[in-house]
A tleap script that builds the chain and sets N, CA, C and O, in Angstrom:
source leaprc.protein.ff14SB
mol = sequence {
  NMET LEU GLU PRO LEU THR ALA ALA GLU VAL
  THR ALA GLU SER ALA GLU PRO ILE VAL LEU
  VAL GLN PRO ALA SER ASP PRO SER LYS PRO
  ASN ALA GLY MET LEU ARG GLU LEU LEU THR
  ALA PHE ILE THR ILE PHE LEU ALA GLU ILE
  GLY ASP LYS THR GLN LEU ALA THR LEU LEU
  MET ALA ALA GLU SER GLN SER PRO TRP VAL
  VAL PHE ALA GLY ALA ALA ALA ALA LEU ILE
  SER THR SER LEU LEU GLY VAL LEU VAL GLY
  ARG TRP LEU ALA ARG ARG LEU SER ALA ASP
  THR LEU GLN THR ALA THR GLY ILE GLY MET
  LEU LEU ILE ALA VAL LEU LEU LEU TRP ASP
  VAL VAL HIE LEU CASP
}
set mol.1.N position { 0.998 -0.927 -0.005 }
set mol.1.CA position { -0.032 0.142 -0.120 }
set mol.1.C position { 1.103 1.020 0.034 }
set mol.1.O position { 2.228 0.851 0.504 }
set mol.2.N position { 0.394 2.190 -0.588 }
set mol.2.CA position { 1.476 3.403 -0.861 }
set mol.2.C position { 1.102 4.486 0.477 }
set mol.2.O position { 0.001 4.698 0.984 }
set mol.3.N position { 2.125 4.930 0.745 }
set mol.3.CA position { 2.023 5.962 2.134 }
set mol.3.C position { 1.955 6.960 1.626 }
set mol.3.O position { 2.717 7.178 0.685 }
set mol.4.N position { 1.086 7.884 2.015 }
set mol.4.CA position { 1.323 9.563 1.820 }
set mol.4.C position { 2.637 10.082 1.816 }
set mol.4.O position { 3.481 9.596 2.569 }
set mol.5.N position { 2.942 11.145 0.947 }
set mol.5.CA position { 3.956 11.890 1.360 }
set mol.5.C position { 3.785 12.883 2.420 }
set mol.5.O position { 2.718 13.491 2.501 }
set mol.6.N position { 4.680 13.089 3.188 }
set mol.6.CA position { 4.816 14.619 3.874 }
set mol.6.C position { 5.142 15.805 2.998 }
set mol.6.O position { 5.379 15.768 1.791 }
set mol.7.N position { 5.119 16.855 3.781 }
set mol.7.CA position { 5.431 18.115 2.881 }
set mol.7.C position { 6.890 18.365 2.687 }
set mol.7.O position { 7.356 19.041 1.770 }
set mol.8.N position { 7.751 17.613 3.865 }
set mol.8.CA position { 9.028 17.952 3.559 }
set mol.8.C position { 9.726 17.007 2.339 }
set mol.8.O position { 10.859 17.272 1.939 }
set mol.9.N position { 9.014 15.978 1.835 }
set mol.9.CA position { 9.086 15.124 0.854 }
set mol.9.C position { 9.047 15.632 -0.429 }
set mol.9.O position { 9.812 15.422 -1.370 }
set mol.10.N position { 7.864 16.465 -0.338 }
set mol.10.CA position { 7.667 17.119 -1.845 }
set mol.10.C position { 7.964 18.656 -1.876 }
set mol.10.O position { 7.414 19.414 -1.077 }
set mol.11.N position { 8.736 19.038 -2.700 }
set mol.11.CA position { 9.414 20.412 -2.573 }
set mol.11.C position { 9.203 20.960 -3.927 }
set mol.11.O position { 9.140 20.022 -4.723 }
set mol.12.N position { 9.095 21.884 -4.395 }
set mol.12.CA position { 8.771 22.922 -5.494 }
set mol.12.C position { 10.106 22.239 -6.651 }
set mol.12.O position { 10.010 22.140 -7.875 }
set mol.13.N position { 11.059 21.923 -5.950 }
set mol.13.CA position { 12.022 21.430 -7.426 }
set mol.13.C position { 11.486 20.335 -7.792 }
set mol.13.O position { 11.268 20.216 -8.998 }
set mol.14.N position { 11.130 19.265 -6.919 }
set mol.14.CA position { 10.787 17.808 -7.317 }
set mol.14.C position { 9.455 17.607 -8.280 }
set mol.14.O position { 9.352 16.799 -9.203 }
set mol.15.N position { 8.524 18.497 -7.849 }
set mol.15.CA position { 7.128 18.500 -7.979 }
set mol.15.C position { 7.054 18.915 -9.541 }
set mol.15.O position { 7.460 19.981 -10.002 }
set mol.16.N position { 6.493 17.922 -10.215 }
set mol.16.CA position { 6.293 18.330 -11.857 }
set mol.16.C position { 5.071 18.480 -11.921 }
set mol.16.O position { 4.200 17.787 -11.396 }
set mol.17.N position { 4.925 19.718 -12.798 }
set mol.17.CA position { 3.831 20.587 -13.251 }
set mol.17.C position { 2.700 19.806 -14.109 }
set mol.17.O position { 2.900 19.115 -15.109 }
set mol.18.N position { 1.581 20.058 -13.536 }
set mol.18.CA position { 0.159 19.258 -14.295 }
set mol.18.C position { -0.127 20.527 -15.392 }
set mol.18.O position { -0.170 21.727 -15.123 }
set mol.19.N position { -0.301 19.899 -16.667 }
set mol.19.CA position { -0.547 20.682 -17.600 }
set mol.19.C position { -2.401 20.285 -17.803 }
set mol.19.O position { -2.886 19.267 -18.295 }
set mol.20.N position { -2.953 21.217 -17.359 }
set mol.20.CA position { -4.410 21.039 -17.451 }
set mol.20.C position { -4.888 21.390 -19.092 }
set mol.20.O position { -5.736 20.692 -19.649 }
set mol.21.N position { -4.488 22.100 -19.508 }
set mol.21.CA position { -5.082 22.949 -20.858 }
set mol.21.C position { -3.684 22.960 -21.775 }
set mol.21.O position { -2.496 23.051 -21.465 }
set mol.22.N position { -4.216 22.858 -22.745 }
set mol.22.CA position { -2.580 22.812 -23.943 }
set mol.22.C position { -2.213 24.289 -24.193 }
set mol.22.O position { -3.064 25.154 -23.983 }
set mol.23.N position { -1.039 24.599 -24.613 }
set mol.23.CA position { -1.125 26.039 -24.473 }
set mol.23.C position { -1.407 26.412 -26.098 }
set mol.23.O position { -1.126 25.692 -27.055 }
set mol.24.N position { -1.962 27.578 -26.128 }
set mol.24.CA position { -2.632 27.470 -27.548 }
set mol.24.C position { -1.660 28.434 -28.229 }
set mol.24.O position { -2.213 29.046 -29.142 }
set mol.25.N position { -0.354 28.753 -28.049 }
set mol.25.CA position { 0.596 28.952 -28.979 }
set mol.25.C position { 1.056 27.851 -30.129 }
set mol.25.O position { 1.397 28.159 -31.271 }
set mol.26.N position { 1.003 26.661 -29.660 }
set mol.26.CA position { 1.070 25.665 -30.517 }
set mol.26.C position { 0.627 25.081 -31.575 }
set mol.26.O position { 0.219 23.958 -31.277 }
set mol.27.N position { 0.500 25.344 -32.820 }
set mol.27.CA position { -0.401 25.236 -33.599 }
set mol.27.C position { -0.624 23.613 -33.829 }
set mol.27.O position { -1.640 23.251 -34.421 }
set mol.28.N position { 0.301 22.676 -33.373 }
set mol.28.CA position { -0.107 21.473 -33.554 }
set mol.28.C position { -0.817 21.020 -32.690 }
set mol.28.O position { -1.001 19.817 -32.873 }
set mol.29.N position { -1.412 21.488 -31.647 }
set mol.29.CA position { -2.183 20.942 -30.781 }
set mol.29.C position { -3.690 21.303 -31.294 }
set mol.29.O position { -3.926 22.319 -31.948 }
set mol.30.N position { -4.572 20.453 -30.961 }
set mol.30.CA position { -5.794 20.888 -31.234 }
set mol.30.C position { -6.532 22.090 -30.712 }
set mol.30.O position { -7.298 22.722 -31.440 }
set mol.31.N position { -6.347 22.356 -29.671 }
set mol.31.CA position { -7.106 23.574 -28.849 }
set mol.31.C position { -6.588 25.074 -29.678 }
set mol.31.O position { -7.331 26.015 -29.960 }
set mol.32.N position { -5.378 24.992 -29.910 }
set mol.32.CA position { -4.759 26.038 -30.996 }
set mol.32.C position { -5.629 26.073 -31.997 }
set mol.32.O position { -6.339 27.017 -32.340 }
set mol.33.N position { -5.542 24.935 -32.484 }
set mol.33.CA position { -6.288 25.226 -33.821 }
set mol.33.C position { -7.636 25.596 -34.090 }
set mol.33.O position { -7.994 26.322 -35.018 }
set mol.34.N position { -8.608 24.889 -32.957 }
set mol.34.CA position { -9.851 25.664 -33.041 }
set mol.34.C position { -10.110 26.869 -32.734 }
set mol.34.O position { -11.080 27.483 -33.178 }
set mol.35.N position { -8.933 27.513 -31.630 }
set mol.35.CA position { -9.065 28.745 -31.444 }
set mol.35.C position { -8.772 29.747 -32.635 }
set mol.35.O position { -9.419 30.777 -32.822 }
set mol.36.N position { -7.778 29.342 -33.370 }
set mol.36.CA position { -7.215 30.086 -34.494 }
set mol.36.C position { -8.615 29.875 -35.589 }
set mol.36.O position { -8.868 30.871 -36.266 }
set mol.37.N position { -9.261 29.000 -35.734 }
set mol.37.CA position { -10.429 28.666 -36.814 }
set mol.37.C position { -11.347 29.643 -36.198 }
set mol.37.O position { -11.498 30.625 -36.925 }
set mol.38.N position { -12.133 29.702 -34.889 }
set mol.38.CA position { -12.981 30.685 -34.146 }
set mol.38.C position { -12.415 32.018 -34.563 }
set mol.38.O position { -12.949 32.777 -35.372 }
set mol.39.N position { -11.199 32.241 -33.884 }
set mol.39.CA position { -10.873 33.874 -34.404 }
set mol.39.C position { -10.957 34.624 -35.944 }
set mol.39.O position { -11.357 35.744 -36.261 }
set mol.40.N position { -10.415 33.527 -36.735 }
set mol.40.CA position { -10.242 33.669 -38.386 }
set mol.40.C position { -11.848 33.747 -38.522 }
set mol.40.O position { -12.255 34.780 -39.055 }
set mol.41.N position { -12.960 32.672 -38.059 }
set mol.41.CA position { -14.059 32.898 -38.836 }
set mol.41.C position { -14.686 34.791 -38.221 }
set mol.41.O position { -15.034 35.697 -38.979 }
set mol.42.N position { -14.640 34.838 -36.866 }
set mol.42.CA position { -15.008 36.186 -36.003 }
set mol.42.C position { -14.724 37.236 -37.102 }
set mol.42.O position { -15.487 37.855 -37.844 }
set mol.43.N position { -13.235 37.235 -36.953 }
set mol.43.CA position { -12.738 38.533 -37.763 }
set mol.43.C position { -13.170 38.457 -38.933 }
set mol.43.O position { -13.936 39.399 -39.141 }
set mol.44.N position { -13.038 37.683 -39.956 }
set mol.44.CA position { -13.589 37.782 -41.248 }
set mol.44.C position { -15.163 37.679 -41.438 }
set mol.44.O position { -15.410 38.127 -42.557 }
set mol.45.N position { -16.061 37.366 -40.947 }
set mol.45.CA position { -17.378 37.877 -40.702 }
set mol.45.C position { -17.519 39.169 -40.059 }
set mol.45.O position { -18.393 39.901 -40.524 }
set mol.46.N position { -16.780 39.628 -39.008 }
set mol.46.CA position { -17.016 40.945 -38.479 }
set mol.46.C position { -16.782 42.051 -39.184 }
set mol.46.O position { -17.358 43.106 -38.920 }
set mol.47.N position { -15.761 41.910 -40.323 }
set mol.47.CA position { -15.043 42.942 -40.862 }
set mol.47.C position { -16.240 42.737 -42.146 }
set mol.47.O position { -16.555 43.789 -42.702 }
set mol.48.N position { -16.802 41.686 -42.559 }
set mol.48.CA position { -17.472 41.921 -44.027 }
set mol.48.C position { -18.843 42.308 -43.429 }
set mol.48.O position { -19.577 42.941 -44.188 }
set mol.49.N position { -19.245 42.069 -42.357 }
set mol.49.CA position { -20.855 42.935 -42.234 }
set mol.49.C position { -20.747 43.984 -41.172 }
set mol.49.O position { -21.498 44.012 -40.197 }
set mol.50.N position { -19.507 45.099 -41.454 }
set mol.50.CA position { -19.233 46.177 -40.871 }
set mol.50.C position { -19.664 47.069 -42.227 }
set mol.50.O position { -18.862 47.267 -43.140 }
set mol.51.N position { -21.002 47.566 -42.235 }
set mol.51.CA position { -21.237 48.653 -43.176 }
set mol.51.C position { -21.815 48.110 -44.387 }
set mol.51.O position { -21.620 48.691 -45.454 }
set mol.52.N position { -22.543 46.997 -44.324 }
set mol.52.CA position { -23.225 46.239 -45.515 }
set mol.52.C position { -24.665 46.444 -45.471 }
set mol.52.O position { -25.204 46.810 -44.426 }
set mol.53.N position { -25.295 46.239 -46.498 }
set mol.53.CA position { -26.712 46.550 -46.387 }
set mol.53.C position { -27.597 46.303 -45.582 }
set mol.53.O position { -28.580 46.998 -45.325 }
set mol.54.N position { -27.208 44.996 -45.004 }
set mol.54.CA position { -27.808 44.426 -43.533 }
set mol.54.C position { -28.144 45.006 -42.512 }
set mol.54.O position { -29.238 45.151 -41.965 }
set mol.55.N position { -26.611 45.510 -42.155 }
set mol.55.CA position { -26.388 46.442 -40.875 }
set mol.55.C position { -27.086 47.555 -41.208 }
set mol.55.O position { -27.766 48.119 -40.351 }
set mol.56.N position { -27.021 47.977 -42.374 }
set mol.56.CA position { -27.596 49.505 -42.233 }
set mol.56.C position { -29.184 49.510 -42.300 }
set mol.56.O position { -29.790 50.565 -42.112 }
set mol.57.N position { -29.952 48.147 -42.610 }
set mol.57.CA position { -31.065 48.018 -42.643 }
set mol.57.C position { -31.671 47.628 -40.986 }
set mol.57.O position { -32.845 47.806 -40.661 }
set mol.58.N position { -30.638 47.091 -40.094 }
set mol.58.CA position { -30.609 46.821 -39.034 }
set mol.58.C position { -30.369 48.047 -38.150 }
set mol.58.O position { -30.780 48.111 -36.992 }
set mol.59.N position { -29.768 48.897 -38.685 }
set mol.59.CA position { -29.697 50.191 -38.025 }
set mol.59.C position { -31.056 51.029 -38.008 }
set mol.59.O position { -31.587 51.588 -37.048 }
set mol.60.N position { -31.498 50.957 -39.424 }
set mol.60.CA position { -32.682 51.818 -39.741 }
set mol.60.C position { -34.036 51.315 -38.869 }
set mol.60.O position { -34.885 52.134 -38.519 }
set mol.61.N position { -34.128 50.089 -38.603 }
set mol.61.CA position { -35.161 49.361 -37.951 }
set mol.61.C position { -35.066 49.528 -36.432 }
set mol.61.O position { -36.094 49.657 -35.767 }
set mol.62.N position { -33.680 49.529 -35.793 }
set mol.62.CA position { -33.781 49.832 -34.232 }
set mol.62.C position { -33.768 51.255 -34.173 }
set mol.62.O position { -34.151 51.710 -33.095 }
set mol.63.N position { -33.378 52.207 -35.176 }
set mol.63.CA position { -33.903 53.661 -34.812 }
set mol.63.C position { -35.520 53.937 -34.866 }
set mol.63.O position { -36.121 54.677 -34.088 }
set mol.64.N position { -36.030 53.280 -35.813 }
set mol.64.CA position { -37.339 53.182 -35.956 }
set mol.64.C position { -38.453 52.763 -34.852 }
set mol.64.O position { -39.580 53.240 -34.718 }
set mol.65.N position { -37.783 51.674 -34.053 }
set mol.65.CA position { -38.372 50.676 -33.381 }
set mol.65.C position { -38.388 51.161 -31.778 }
set mol.65.O position { -37.458 51.778 -31.258 }
set mol.66.N position { -39.592 50.775 -31.107 }
set mol.66.CA position { -39.790 51.307 -29.977 }
set mol.66.C position { -38.983 49.935 -28.836 }
set mol.66.O position { -39.125 49.952 -27.613 }
set mol.67.N position { -38.248 48.956 -29.519 }
set mol.67.CA position { -37.727 47.800 -28.938 }
set mol.67.C position { -36.541 47.789 -29.706 }
set mol.67.O position { -36.584 47.226 -30.800 }
set mol.68.N position { -35.585 48.266 -29.358 }
set mol.68.CA position { -34.152 48.097 -30.420 }
set mol.68.C position { -33.888 46.646 -29.933 }
set mol.68.O position { -33.435 45.957 -30.846 }
set mol.69.N position { -34.041 45.974 -28.741 }
set mol.69.CA position { -33.359 45.017 -28.297 }
set mol.69.C position { -34.055 43.834 -28.938 }
set mol.69.O position { -33.414 42.841 -29.282 }
set mol.70.N position { -35.441 43.942 -29.108 }
set mol.70.CA position { -36.154 42.797 -30.003 }
set mol.70.C position { -35.299 43.178 -31.594 }
set mol.70.O position { -34.834 42.245 -32.250 }
set mol.71.N position { -35.198 44.376 -31.997 }
set mol.71.CA position { -34.460 44.330 -33.683 }
set mol.71.C position { -33.079 43.512 -33.434 }
set mol.71.O position { -32.801 42.649 -34.267 }
set mol.72.N position { -32.216 43.721 -32.365 }
set mol.72.CA position { -31.349 43.134 -32.170 }
set mol.72.C position { -31.428 41.511 -31.905 }
set mol.72.O position { -30.537 40.760 -32.304 }
set mol.73.N position { -32.406 41.123 -31.303 }
set mol.73.CA position { -32.711 39.786 -31.127 }
set mol.73.C position { -33.108 39.032 -32.501 }
set mol.73.O position { -32.881 37.830 -32.641 }
set mol.74.N position { -33.603 39.670 -33.319 }
set mol.74.CA position { -34.096 39.411 -34.619 }
set mol.74.C position { -33.259 39.115 -35.492 }
set mol.74.O position { -33.286 38.172 -36.283 }
set mol.75.N position { -32.292 40.135 -35.326 }
set mol.75.CA position { -30.982 40.204 -36.587 }
set mol.75.C position { -29.961 39.253 -35.907 }
set mol.75.O position { -29.285 38.654 -36.744 }
set mol.76.N position { -29.719 39.005 -34.857 }
set mol.76.CA position { -28.811 38.118 -34.443 }
set mol.76.C position { -29.267 36.612 -34.864 }
set mol.76.O position { -28.507 35.800 -35.392 }
set mol.77.N position { -30.588 36.380 -34.556 }
set mol.77.CA position { -31.031 35.143 -34.902 }
set mol.77.C position { -30.787 34.919 -36.281 }
set mol.77.O position { -30.137 33.914 -36.567 }
set mol.78.N position { -31.249 35.789 -37.344 }
set mol.78.CA position { -31.091 35.652 -38.405 }
set mol.78.C position { -29.521 35.601 -39.035 }
set mol.78.O position { -29.169 35.205 -40.146 }
set mol.79.N position { -28.915 36.002 -38.214 }
set mol.79.CA position { -27.407 36.157 -38.750 }
set mol.79.C position { -26.713 34.442 -38.212 }
set mol.79.O position { -26.108 33.701 -38.987 }
set mol.80.N position { -26.958 34.161 -36.934 }
set mol.80.CA position { -26.777 33.104 -36.967 }
set mol.80.C position { -27.640 31.671 -37.629 }
set mol.80.O position { -27.132 30.550 -37.613 }
set mol.81.N position { -28.946 31.947 -38.164 }
set mol.81.CA position { -29.529 31.093 -38.957 }
set mol.81.C position { -28.502 30.841 -40.203 }
set mol.81.O position { -28.011 29.742 -40.457 }
set mol.82.N position { -28.231 32.185 -41.026 }
set mol.82.CA position { -27.641 31.716 -42.206 }
set mol.82.C position { -26.205 31.346 -42.223 }
set mol.82.O position { -25.606 30.815 -43.158 }
set mol.83.N position { -25.657 31.748 -40.888 }
set mol.83.CA position { -24.049 31.122 -40.686 }
set mol.83.C position { -24.338 29.480 -40.768 }
set mol.83.O position { -23.644 28.694 -41.414 }
set mol.84.N position { -25.534 29.124 -39.959 }
set mol.84.CA position { -25.657 27.590 -39.985 }
set mol.84.C position { -25.613 27.237 -41.045 }
set mol.84.O position { -24.783 26.414 -41.431 }
set mol.85.N position { -26.659 27.867 -41.921 }
set mol.85.CA position { -27.075 27.416 -43.289 }
set mol.85.C position { -25.306 26.976 -43.720 }
set mol.85.O position { -24.691 25.915 -43.823 }
set mol.86.N position { -25.050 28.066 -43.841 }
set mol.86.CA position { -23.372 27.944 -44.546 }
set mol.86.C position { -22.609 26.991 -44.085 }
set mol.86.O position { -22.189 26.231 -44.958 }
set mol.87.N position { -22.241 26.740 -42.867 }
set mol.87.CA position { -21.813 25.933 -42.145 }
set mol.87.C position { -22.233 24.100 -42.541 }
set mol.87.O position { -21.426 23.174 -42.617 }
set mol.88.N position { -23.549 24.050 -42.711 }
set mol.88.CA position { -24.172 22.753 -42.962 }
set mol.88.C position { -23.720 22.432 -44.301 }
set mol.88.O position { -22.951 21.502 -44.541 }
set mol.89.N position { -24.359 23.454 -45.438 }
set mol.89.CA position { -24.146 23.471 -46.961 }
set mol.89.C position { -22.287 23.289 -47.036 }
set mol.89.O position { -21.849 22.504 -47.877 }
set mol.90.N position { -21.529 23.867 -46.343 }
set mol.90.CA position { -20.184 23.794 -46.550 }
set mol.90.C position { -19.680 22.277 -46.359 }
set mol.90.O position { -18.937 21.652 -47.114 }
set mol.91.N position { -20.165 21.922 -45.374 }
set mol.91.CA position { -19.800 20.616 -44.682 }
set mol.91.C position { -20.305 19.565 -45.718 }
set mol.91.O position { -19.436 18.786 -46.111 }
set mol.92.N position { -21.709 19.391 -46.288 }
set mol.92.CA position { -21.897 18.853 -47.245 }
set mol.92.C position { -21.251 18.820 -48.493 }
set mol.92.O position { -21.141 17.761 -49.111 }
set mol.93.N position { -20.654 20.275 -49.072 }
set mol.93.CA position { -20.060 19.984 -50.257 }
set mol.93.C position { -18.587 19.410 -49.930 }
set mol.93.O position { -17.951 18.692 -50.702 }
set mol.94.N position { -18.149 19.840 -48.662 }
set mol.94.CA position { -16.446 19.372 -48.446 }
set mol.94.C position { -16.453 18.221 -48.695 }
set mol.94.O position { -15.590 17.758 -49.441 }
set mol.95.N position { -17.783 17.153 -47.942 }
set mol.95.CA position { -17.395 15.983 -48.066 }
set mol.95.C position { -17.883 15.038 -49.754 }
set mol.95.O position { -17.883 13.866 -50.130 }
set mol.96.N position { -18.139 15.994 -50.175 }
set mol.96.CA position { -18.464 15.438 -52.052 }
set mol.96.C position { -17.178 16.181 -52.757 }
set mol.96.O position { -16.770 15.523 -53.714 }
set mol.97.N position { -16.440 17.392 -52.518 }
set mol.97.CA position { -15.761 17.701 -53.321 }
set mol.97.C position { -14.311 18.051 -52.566 }
set mol.97.O position { -14.193 18.386 -51.388 }
set mol.98.N position { -13.216 17.885 -53.566 }
set mol.98.CA position { -12.330 18.850 -52.582 }
set mol.98.C position { -12.009 19.845 -52.288 }
set mol.98.O position { -12.527 20.738 -52.958 }
set mol.99.N position { -11.118 20.260 -51.288 }
set mol.99.CA position { -10.653 21.500 -50.752 }
set mol.99.C position { -10.466 22.770 -52.247 }
set mol.99.O position { -10.845 23.928 -52.420 }
set mol.100.N position { -9.617 21.680 -53.153 }
set mol.100.CA position { -9.141 22.516 -54.454 }
set mol.100.C position { -10.376 22.981 -55.231 }
set mol.100.O position { -10.660 24.161 -55.433 }
set mol.101.N position { -11.143 21.819 -55.683 }
set mol.101.CA position { -12.051 22.042 -56.246 }
set mol.101.C position { -13.379 23.072 -55.616 }
set mol.101.O position { -14.200 23.606 -56.363 }
set mol.102.N position { -13.386 23.226 -53.941 }
set mol.102.CA position { -14.382 24.340 -53.546 }
set mol.102.C position { -13.582 25.564 -53.762 }
set mol.102.O position { -14.172 26.556 -54.190 }
set mol.103.N position { -12.322 25.622 -53.522 }
set mol.103.CA position { -11.948 27.048 -53.573 }
set mol.103.C position { -11.994 27.412 -55.262 }
set mol.103.O position { -12.262 28.577 -55.552 }
set mol.104.N position { -11.751 26.481 -56.316 }
set mol.104.CA position { -11.776 27.354 -57.711 }
set mol.104.C position { -12.975 27.747 -58.000 }
set mol.104.O position { -13.212 28.753 -58.670 }
set mol.105.N position { -14.106 26.742 -57.364 }
set mol.105.CA position { -15.580 27.040 -57.984 }
set mol.105.C position { -16.138 28.220 -57.009 }
set mol.105.O position { -17.278 28.662 -57.149 }
set mol.106.N position { -15.123 28.758 -55.878 }
set mol.106.CA position { -15.569 29.680 -55.079 }
set mol.106.C position { -15.095 30.851 -55.813 }
set mol.106.O position { -15.805 31.854 -55.899 }
set mol.107.N position { -13.922 30.782 -56.354 }
set mol.107.CA position { -12.902 31.793 -57.265 }
set mol.107.C position { -13.898 32.240 -58.390 }
set mol.107.O position { -14.405 33.340 -58.611 }
set mol.108.N position { -14.016 31.034 -59.028 }
set mol.108.CA position { -14.947 31.483 -60.197 }
set mol.108.C position { -16.029 32.114 -59.919 }
set mol.108.O position { -16.346 33.030 -60.677 }
set mol.109.N position { -16.861 31.809 -58.800 }
set mol.109.CA position { -18.105 32.466 -58.519 }
set mol.109.C position { -17.705 34.156 -58.124 }
set mol.109.O position { -18.190 35.177 -58.613 }
set mol.110.N position { -16.964 34.055 -57.383 }
set mol.110.CA position { -16.503 35.613 -57.135 }
set mol.110.C position { -16.073 36.651 -58.562 }
set mol.110.O position { -16.065 37.869 -58.744 }
set mol.111.N position { -15.813 35.716 -59.223 }
set mol.111.CA position { -15.394 36.506 -60.458 }
set mol.111.C position { -16.589 36.987 -61.311 }
set mol.111.O position { -16.803 38.089 -61.816 }
set mol.112.N position { -17.454 35.608 -61.329 }
set mol.112.CA position { -18.544 36.222 -62.192 }
set mol.112.C position { -19.463 37.264 -61.496 }
set mol.112.O position { -19.949 38.052 -62.307 }
set mol.113.N position { -19.787 37.449 -60.347 }
set mol.113.CA position { -20.085 38.065 -59.593 }
set mol.113.C position { -19.435 39.674 -59.846 }
set mol.113.O position { -20.185 40.650 -59.825 }
set mol.114.N position { -18.351 39.769 -60.020 }
set mol.114.CA position { -17.590 41.051 -60.054 }
set mol.114.C position { -17.844 41.682 -61.474 }
set mol.114.O position { -17.963 42.864 -61.796 }
set mol.115.N position { -17.900 40.244 -62.408 }
set mol.115.CA position { -18.202 40.832 -63.687 }
set mol.115.C position { -19.325 41.395 -64.178 }
set mol.115.O position { -19.416 42.364 -64.931 }
set mol.116.N position { -20.609 40.386 -63.462 }
set mol.116.CA position { -21.539 40.943 -63.885 }
set mol.116.C position { -21.882 42.305 -62.688 }
set mol.116.O position { -23.041 42.690 -62.847 }
set mol.117.N position { -21.441 42.769 -62.020 }
set mol.117.CA position { -21.385 44.157 -61.342 }
set mol.117.C position { -20.977 44.835 -62.193 }
set mol.117.O position { -21.866 45.587 -62.592 }
set mol.118.N position { -19.864 44.992 -62.805 }
set mol.118.CA position { -19.109 45.731 -63.395 }
set mol.118.C position { -20.018 45.994 -64.750 }
set mol.118.O position { -20.230 47.100 -65.246 }
set mol.119.N position { -20.531 44.654 -65.261 }
set mol.119.CA position { -21.423 44.798 -66.400 }
set mol.119.C position { -22.610 45.825 -66.094 }
set mol.119.O position { -23.032 46.600 -66.952 }
set mol.120.N position { -23.162 45.752 -64.651 }
set mol.120.CA position { -24.329 46.865 -64.507 }
set mol.120.C position { -23.908 48.276 -64.708 }
set mol.120.O position { -24.395 49.160 -65.413 }
set mol.121.N position { -22.849 48.264 -63.887 }
set mol.121.CA position { -22.144 50.043 -63.932 }
set mol.121.C position { -21.627 50.154 -65.293 }
set mol.121.O position { -21.709 51.337 -65.623 }
set mol.122.N position { -21.327 49.722 -65.859 }
set mol.122.CA position { -21.052 50.018 -67.360 }
set mol.122.C position { -22.073 50.256 -68.437 }
set mol.122.O position { -21.879 50.710 -69.565 }
set mol.123.N position { -23.305 49.827 -67.829 }
set mol.123.CA position { -24.405 49.567 -68.841 }
set mol.123.C position { -25.279 50.698 -68.134 }
set mol.123.O position { -26.027 51.214 -68.965 }
set mol.124.N position { -25.365 51.031 -67.359 }
set mol.124.CA position { -26.211 52.273 -66.945 }
set mol.124.C position { -26.406 53.146 -67.630 }
set mol.124.O position { -25.508 53.784 -68.179 }
set mol.125.N position { -27.694 53.382 -67.760 }
set mol.125.CA position { -28.188 54.798 -68.885 }
set mol.125.C position { -28.496 55.958 -68.050 }
set mol.125.O position { -28.848 57.018 -68.569 }
savepdb mol mol.pdb
quit
């Protein structure tokens, strides 16, 4: 049977530290990768949403509303729902197509949108 150690037997020099959480600075660790993905998604979507037409519509609705917190809750629920839809469709596509194919298709789609927007600007009467 094991005997408990006395305080004199355990010193700061001999005690091994117990690591409960993996350090976030090591990208090979799962927690660091998850944190990086979370921050990347947050920063990308946050910057993309600042000043877009959805935010401006929310701003106007809140200004006209007697219940701005209800407007906030509705807008937040809508953003969460569209983000969930994007994640689910993205995951579904990722199971069927390679990452390179998805990136190429996304690039082509963005170029097509840019060309169509440019076409509209050039052909305005």
